[in-house]
N, C-alpha and C positions, 0 to 999 in steps of 0.2 A: 359288438366284438368283430363281426364280419367286416364292418366298415374299417376297423383298425387294421385288419389283415390287408384289405384292399389298399388302404392308405400306404402301408409299408411296401407293398408290391409296386405301386406306382412310384413311390419315392425311390426305390431301388432302380427301376427302369430308367427314370430320368437322370438320377445321379451318376449311374455307370454308363449311360448312353446305350441301352440295350434295345434300340429300335429294331434292329435286325434279329431279335431273339424272341422266343415265346416261352412262357413259364410252363415247364414240363411237370413239376411237382413241387409241393411245399408242405412243411409241417412245423409244429411248434415243439421246441425242445427246451430242456432246462438243465442247468448245471449248478453245482455248489462251489462256492469260493472258500479259500482258507480263512476268510474273515467272517464266515458264517452267513453269507448272503446267498440268495437263490437268484440266478440270472436266467431269465426266459429269453429265448431267441427264436426268430422266424428263420427257418432254414429253407433255402430255395435252390432249385436247379433250373437254369435257363439254357435252353438248347438253341443253337443257330437255326434260323428259319429254313435254311436249305437242308436241314437234317429232320425231315418230316417222317420218313419211313425208316424206323429203327429195326435193325436185325436182332439186336440184343438189348432188351429193356433195362438190363442191369449194368450195361456198359455205357458210360457217358462219352459221347463223340467228342473229337477234338474241337476245341473252341467253347465247350460248355462252360458257363459261368456258375460256379458253386458259391453261393453267397449266404452269409449269416448276418442278421441284423438284430440288435437288442430290441426286444419286443416293446419295451417301455420308453427307451430313450431315442430309438431310431438310429443309433450309431452303428456303423459297420464293425464287425469283429473279424470277418473273413470274406475275402473276395478272390477266388482262385479260378483262373481260366485254364482248362484242361489242355495239357500239351504245350503250355506257354503261348498259345495262339488266341488272339482276341479279335473279334469282329465288332467290338463295341466302339462307340464314338464319344466316350465320356472323359475319363481321367487321362491326362497326358502329363508326364513328368520327365525331367532329365536327371538321371542318377548323378551325372557330373556336377549338377547344381545342388549340392547337399542342403543349402539353405532353403531352396524351394521345396525339397522333399520334407524337411523339418516343418516348414510352414503348413504344408498340406496335412501332415500327421496331426499337428496341433489343431487345425481347423476341423478335422474329422473326428478327433477323439476328445478334445477338451483338455488333453494333457499338455504340460509345458516342458520344453527342453530345459535341462538343468535342474528341474524340480522333480519331474516324474520319470524322465528317461534321458539317456545320453548316447552318443554314437558308439557302436560296438565294432562293426567291421563292414567292409565292402568287398564283394567278390563279383566280378563281371558286371552284370546289370542288376544286382541285388544289394540292398543296404539293410543292415540290421541295427537295432537300437536296444539297449538293455535297461531294465528298470532300476531306479535308484530311489533312495529316501535320504533327504538332507545331504545329498551329494555322495552317499555311501552305497555300495553294492548291497543287494538284497537276496535273501534266501527264505523260501523258495523263489527262484529267479523268475523274471518276466522278460519277454522278447517281442519286439515289434519288427516285422519284416516287410519290405517293399521291393518289388521287382517289376521291371518294364521290359518291353521288347525293343528291337532296334529302332522302331519308329517312336518310342516313348510311350506307347500304350500300356496302361497298367495291366499286368498279367498275374500278379500275386500280391496280396495284402493279408497279413495275419497278425492278430494279437494273441500271444500265448502267455498265460499267467495272469495274475490279478493286479491290475493297475488302478484299482479303486482309489479315489481321491480322499476317502474318509479315513485312511489308515492313521493309527495312532502309534507313536514311538517315543522312546525315552530320549530326550535331548540331554546328552552328557558328553563330557570331554573324553576322547579316546586316549587311554593311557597305557595300554598293554605293550610290553616289549618282550622280545625273545628271552633275554636273561631272566626276566621276571617269571617266565613260565617254563624254564628249562627242565623242571621236574616232570611237567606234563609232556614235554617233547620226548623225554626218555621213556615215559610210559607208552607213548603212541608209536614208538619205533617197534615194528613187528617183523618177525621172521616168517616168511611165507614162500611157498613154491609157486613159480610162475610158469605156465605152459607156453611153449613156442610152437606155433603151427608150422613154421618153416623147418626147424630142426627136429621137431617131434621129440622133444625132451623137456624135462622139468628142471628149472633152475631155481635154487634157493637164493633169496635176496632179502635184505633188510630194507623196509620202506616205511614211511610215515603213514599211519592210518588217520585220514582227515578227521578233524573234529572242530567244533566251534567252542571257544572259550569266552565266557561272559566277562565283559569289561569290568563289571561292578564287583564280582566276588570270586572270579576264576573258576566257577562251576562249569561243567561241561554239558554241551548239547550234541549228542552223537548224530552223525549223518543219517543213521537209521530212523530217526524220528523226524527228520526234515523231509517229509513226504507230503504228497498232495491229499492224503486222506483227511477228511474233516472230523470224523469221530474215530479215535484211535486209542487203544489201550495196549501198553507194553507189558508183557508177561515173561515168565521163565518157568513154565510149568512142565515138569517131567511127566510124560504120559505112560501109565502102566495099566495092565489088565490081566485077568486070569481067565482061563478057559478059551473056547473058540466060539466065533459067531458063524453059524452054519450058512446063513444066507449070504450069497455073493454080492459084492457091491455092483450096482448098476448105474452107469453114468447117465445123466440126463442133460438135455440141451439147456444152455443158458440163454436167458432173454436179456441182451445187453442194450437194447434200444427200448426206451420207454415211450409209451403213448401219452402225450400230455394234452389235456383238453383246453379249449379256449377259456373255459370258466376258471380252471386252475391258474392260468396265466393272468387272468383279470384280477383274481384274488391274491396273486403272488403267493400261492401256497408254498410253504417251505419244502425244500428238497428232502426226501427221506434219509439221504446220507448224512444230513446234519444232526439227526437224532443221536443223542449220546449212547454209547455202548453201555447197557445196564448190567447190574449184577446178575440178573436172570440170563441175559445174553451170554455173559461169560460162562456161567455154570452150565448152561445147556449146550454151548458151543464146545466146551471141554468134553462133554459126553458124546457129542457128535464126532469130534476128532478121535476120541478113544474107539468108538465103534468102527469108524473108517479104517483106522490102523489095524484093528483086530481082524477086519475083513480082507484088507489088501496086503498088509505086512504082518502076518500072523505070528511070526517068531520074533518080532521086534519090540516086545514089551520092555519099557524102560530105556529104549534107545533113542526116542524122539522127544524133543522139547517144543512145547507151544510157546512161540516167541511173542506173538502179537495178534490182536483182532482189530479189524477196522471195517468200516462200511464202504462199499463201492458198488455203484449202479444197482442199488436195491438189495444187494447181498451182504451178508457178514463174511468177511474174508479172513480165514485163520492161516497164519504163517507158521509152519513147523520146520524144525531143522534137526538133523542128526546130531546127537550129543557128542559122539566121538568121531572125529574125522581129521584127516591130515590138514596141516596148516597151509592150505592152498587158497589162492585168490578166488577160486571157484568152489563154492560150497554146495553140498547137497541139501536142498530145501524143497518144500512143497507148499503150494497155496491151495487151500480148500475153499470152495464157494458154497456157503451154507444158506439155505432158504430161511429168511428171517421169520417166516410165519410158522414153520413147523420144525425148524432147527435140524434139517436133514441135509447132509452133504450132497450137492447136486453134481459137482464135477471138480476136477483138480488139475493143477499144472505142476509137473515134476521136473527138476533139473537133471534127472538121471540120464536122459539121452545126451545132454551136453557133456556130462562127465564121462560117458562111455566113449566119446570122441577122443579123449585124452588118456583112456585107460591103458593103452599099449605104448604110451610114450616112454622113452628111456627114463628110468628113475633118477632122481636128483643125487648128485654126488655128496659126499660127506662135507658138512660145513667146517671151514677152517678159520673163518673170520669171527672174532668176538663182537658182541653187541656194542661194547664201549668203543671199539675201533671204528665200527660202522657209523656210530653216532658222531664221532669226531670228523670222519670223512664227509659227512653230509652237512656239517655245521654251516657252511657258507651257502647252501642251497635251500635251506628251510625258510619258508615264508609265513608271515603272520599279518594278515590283511584285514582291515576293518570291514565288518559286515553287519547289516541289520537282519536279525533272524526272528521269524515269527514264533512267539511263545503262546501255545494254545491255552495254557493255564491262565496266563495274564490277559490274553486276548489283545495283545499288542506286540510290536516289534521291540526287541531288546538289542543293545549294541554289544557286539562280540568281535573277537578276532578269529579269523579262519586260519587254523594251523594246517599247512599243506606243504608238499614237496613234490616236485616233478621228476625227481631223481631217486635212485635206489643204489644200494651197494651189493654187488655180487658177492654172496657169502662164501664162495669158493676162491675167487681170484682177488677179491678186495677192490675190484674196479668200480668206479662210480659210473653208472649208466642211466640214460634216460628211461623212464618208465615205458615210453613208446617203443623202446627197442628190446624190452624184455619179452 
């Protein structure tokens, strides 16, 4: 195993031209993909040779190369030079020559342009490419980014998302049209209040709530379930309790970085986040959520709903939301991190502080525009775009139409406005 580590270290040094660098630290990490795979990577931090005396061991000096390489395939997934400064003598590219960039990505990843990725956008010296399947956009999305400095030295390379070549998907003809799904469009048009940080006021507006519509049967896949979690259970459980819990809730530190042994990598041990959320997990998590609320929000019995449970970084994460709240784009919700071994809430994240920022905003004026009128005004702005969406139950991608709209109707004036301007 040590020889494999040394082999990857030497491979990285030669490939990226890190002759003027020394390896400061390295460790083995693992992550779970939406396809149910566990990917092991060797993470390395290479410091420039002239940075031998560090004043702060937790601060990477300018020019540091932060590199991650797949433990088993040897392919790079990340190569970032801190501050955009490179002292390496390895990869040189011209962003102006997009074909050369594409050829380099293909050689480094094994992916093919037009099959696995296509050009997305270019900004200054950075190019990005998005993931596709069968020529169609994908959700959850994937992104490959490449950036160079003025001399053409590679300063940034990253693969975000799962670009696995083993993906399975339904080959079918895309047949969805907007007239065919007009009843869904009407259902997805929602009235909500939008906060403006500039004017410090709330504005009511009609906007389309994004959703995926299956090509085959018009069933819906909400955006809420198109998430990176690998083991996920959607719920809608109202949490109630009686009496009080005398013991106060004590926050505990979360361990978000996992120590992975060489032996685990060698055996390709599955990531714990891939384990299904069991009936026991659900029942005991409900009890943990109930106890937490009784401790922290004592008078809120019956006011919170448990919306979902998923696994993340070794914890069970419960998402709860206030049952009754204003129709705002910002919702009050809490994420609870539960120890999977003892089902105890360790810590939590609450959007309360965010909502407090807009608490004193001027209240929204009375709505004067009817929903039917708003729907008519948005008619020419609504989009239905082909997308392959990963279905966990089937374990494959299914063809859908993404219903979306980048505009809204001001519910007071009737003006059609860009969502970016609300």
